[in-house]
Every structure is written in C-alpha cells, then in structure tokens.
N, C-alpha and C positions, 0 to 999 in steps of 0.2 A: 432584566436578565435574559429573557427570551426574545426580546425584540418584538413582542406582540402587544397590542393595545389591550386595555381593560375590557373593551367591548368584545374583542376576539376571544380572550380568555373566558369571559362569561358565557359566550356562545358555545365554546367547546365543552365547558362544564355542563351547561344546560342540555347539550346533545348526548351527555353520558360518556364522553370519551375518558374522563377522569372523575373520581368521586373524592374530592379533598375532604379532610376532617375540618371541624370547626374549633376555633380557639375560644378563649374565655370571653372575648368580646364579639363572638360570632363571626370572626374573620376567617377566611379560608386559610388552611394550613396545608401546603403542598409538600409531598415527599420528593426525593430525588427521582423516583420512578414517575411521579405525576408530571414533573417538569419535562422529563424526557418524552413522555407520551403526548403531552400538550404540543410540544414543538413538532413532533413527528406527525401528529394528527393534522396540524395546520398545513404542513408541507404536502400531505396527501390530499387534503381538501382543495388546495390550490391547483391540483392536477385533475380536479373534477372527478375524483374517484368516489363511487357511491358510499354513503355513510355506513351502510351495513357491512360493506367489505372492509372499510377502515376499522370498524369495531372488531371484526374477526381478526384482522392483522394485529391490532393493538393488544387483544387478549392473549394471542400467542407471544407477542413481544414481552408483555408484562411478566410472564412466567420465567423469562430468561434473564431479567434484570436483577442485579445484586441489590441488597438492601442499602449498602454503602457504596460510595464512589470508589472504584478500584484505584490504587495508586498509579497504575500504568495508564489510566485515562480510558474513557469509553466514548465511542462516537456512534451516533445513530444517523443513518442516511436514508432518505426516501429515494428509492430507485425505481421510477415508474410506479407500478402498483405494489411493489415489494418493499421490504424494509431490510436494510443491511445493518449489522451490528459489528463494531470493530473495537478491539483492544490491541495491546502491544503484540499479542500472539498471532493475530491475523484477523480476517474479516469473513463473516458468514451470513447467510440468510437466516432471519429470526425463526422462520417456521420450519425449514427443512434442515438447517445446520450445514448446508452446502457452502464450501469455501468459495470466496469471491476474490477477484483482483480488481480493485476500483482505483482508477487513475484520477479521481477527484477528491483525494484525501491528503492530509498533511499530518506530520507527527504531532502528538499531544503528550504532554508530561504533567499529569496530575490535574487536569482540567477536563471539562466537558465541552466539546465543540460540536455545533450543529451545522450541517451543510444542506443548502438548497441545491437545485440543479445549477450547474455551472452557467454563469452569465456569459454573454458574448464578450469577447475581449474588448477592453477599453481602447479608445483612440491612442495610438502610439504603441500598442501591444498586440496589434492585429496579426502579426506573423510570428511563426514559431521561433525564428532566429532571434527576434527581439526578446522573447520570453527566455530563450536560452542564455542570451547575454546577461539578462537581469539575474537569472539563477546563478550564473557563474560569479557575478559580482557579490552575491549574497552568501555564498557558501561559507566564508570565514566568519561573517558577523551574525547571520541568521539562518542556520541550516534548515529550519522548518520552512521558512519562506522560500528558500532555494529549492527544496524538494517540491513544494507546491508549484513553483514556476516551471520546473522541469516537467512535471506531470501535465501541466497545461500545454506546454510546448509539444509534448508527445501526442496529446489529444488532437492538436491541430496538424501535426506532421509526424506520423508514426515511423517514418523513414529517417528521422534525424538521429543518426548513429551516435553523435557526440553526447546528446542528451541521455540516451540509454546508458552509455559508458560512464558518464559522470554520476548519474543517479545510482548506478550499480556500485561505483566506488564508495559513495556515501553509505550505502546500505552494508557493504562489506566492512567498512570501518566501524559501523555501529553493531556489527555481528548479527545482522538481520538476515541470516543465511537462507532460511526457509522462504522468506519473501524474495530474496535475491534469485532463487531458482525460478520462481514464478515470473519475476520480472524478466529474467533472461529468456525464458520460453516465449514470453510475449514479444520481446525484442527480436528474437530470431525468426519469428513469423514474418517480420518486415525486413530484416537485415540478415538473411541467412548466411551470407558469405563474409561476415565480419569476424575475423579470427579472434579479436579481443573479447567479443561477446561470448564466444564459445569458451574462451579461457576463463572469463568471469563465472560462467556457469559451472565450470570444472572446480573452481575454487570453492564455490558455495557447496557443491555436492561433496567435495573433499572434507569440509568442516562438518558436514552432516553424516560422515562415515558411509556415504553411498559411493563406495570406492570404484566399483565397476563402471558406474555411470560417469564418475569423475574422469576415469581413464579415457573413456570414449570421448568426452568433451575436450580433454587436453589433446588427444590425437587428432580430432577434427580441427582444432585450432592450428596445430602444426601442419596439417595438410594445406591449410589456407595461407599460413605464414610460418615457414620453417625457422625463421630467425627469432621466434619468441623464446628467449632464454629461460624465462621463469616457467614456461610450460615444459621445457625439457627437464628442468630441475625437479619440478613436482612429479613428472612422470618417472624420472629416475628413482625418486624416493618411493613411489608406490610400487614400481617394479621390484625394487630391493626388498620391500616388505612382503611382497608376494613370492619371494624366492627366485625371481627371474634375474639372475646375476648378469647375464649377457645383455638383456634389455636395459637393465639399470646402468651398466657401463656405457652402453651406446649413448644414452641420453645425458649421462654425466659428462662424457667427452664433448658432446655437442654444446652443452652448457658452458664448459670451460673455454671452448673455441670462441663462442659468442662473447664471453666476458672479456677475452683478450682483444 
C-alpha cells in the first residue's frame, strides 16, 4: 500500500515514528494515521532531515489527523522540512495552519494519495507545451490527470497563459472558487496583462460574494480587452444590484452590442 519495503517499515517503527498495536498473532496493526505518518516519515528521511525534527513534525501532524479517512480525501505532502495537509477545502501547514498553494497535487475522491518531490520530467515530456497538450487531451477522459499535467506544465513555465486558463476553467466548473482565486493570483503574478485571467478571478470572487473585488477584476479585464461580453454582463448585473442604474445600463448596452 505504501510502496515501502518491510525493512523500511520496520526501521521506521523501531525509530519510534509510529507505535502500531499488536494483533492476536503478534502482528503489527496500523491505523490510518500510522500509515500516513509512516509514508511522511519516509519522505522526510529521504531528504536527510534529522530524526528529532521529524518526530516533532509528526507529533504535530498526528494531532490534526482524523480517526477515519474523510470522504473528500486527504493528502499529506513533505515540502522540504515541512508537512502540508490537504483535503477538498484547501491545503495548509500541519503545524501553523497556514494556507498553502501547492502546484504538485492532483484531485482525490475518497482515497489517500502520497506525493514525493516531483521527479524530473520523463523523456518526451521535457517541455511545458508537451505537458499542456497532454492535459488538453485528458480533460474529457481523466480530469484528475489533466489537472496534474497542467500543474506540471506551469511548474516548468509559469508564463503559459493557456494552462492557467484551462485549469481555471476546470476549477470553475467544479465550483472550487476559493482555490480559483488563489490560482488566479498566482497566474497574474506571471501574466498580469491577460484579460481572461482577470475575468476568471472576477467570476470566482463573484461566487464568493466578494463583490467589490469582483467588480475591480471585471473592470481590469475590460481595461485590457473591452470586447469581453461576459465581463460587461456580469458588471451590469453587479451595478444593478448596487443601485447604479446608469452604470448597469452602460454595460448592458455594451453586452448587447457585442452579442450582435
């Protein structure tokens, strides 16, 4: 299950990283938390982190782990000397609770997935465009693999606008709006003049009822590309809700002209 040999597991148990119970025949009996801690300890050991520091990190992590596997899935990632925990609601450091945005993850539904540090791209996938093309081909049949490929492409080339846009569209369709805001912020750090990225950010903020921020994102999108009909429509709706009839009419008219 873990991809670890009996020898490695025995060594981690002997080192005190986990303390499994004993069964009727004196066999080890591991809980869900034990399995998670074993895999994380091994990943940290592989990075030559001192055992004392690993034990401290795992002690903090153990306190945050649920007794049962959550239906949304839980992922534990060794990030340097730190440990990141992720479920469907987001990702955070196990000790501080600080939210993280990790581009080496993929969606999980009802399973536990463990990630080592990303390996170097295989032959034939050495450039971001090849990974992008792979992701595009996988979107319909395997969205999880497509997301992973987009993230790998962006790790190689953060300036790849199309990958940010496609991944953002996937997250919008899945209603992962809080994550989409963070993704959009990361994207705009590299592609600040992409109107569609500002629009995507506005859509996510709109769904989160962060309306003033949504308006600012829609307006920035239109500054960069005044032909974005959907941005005009969304702004018109928000202006109308705010009681700004003149502003709403202006954007509704622009939307109608562009639709024609």
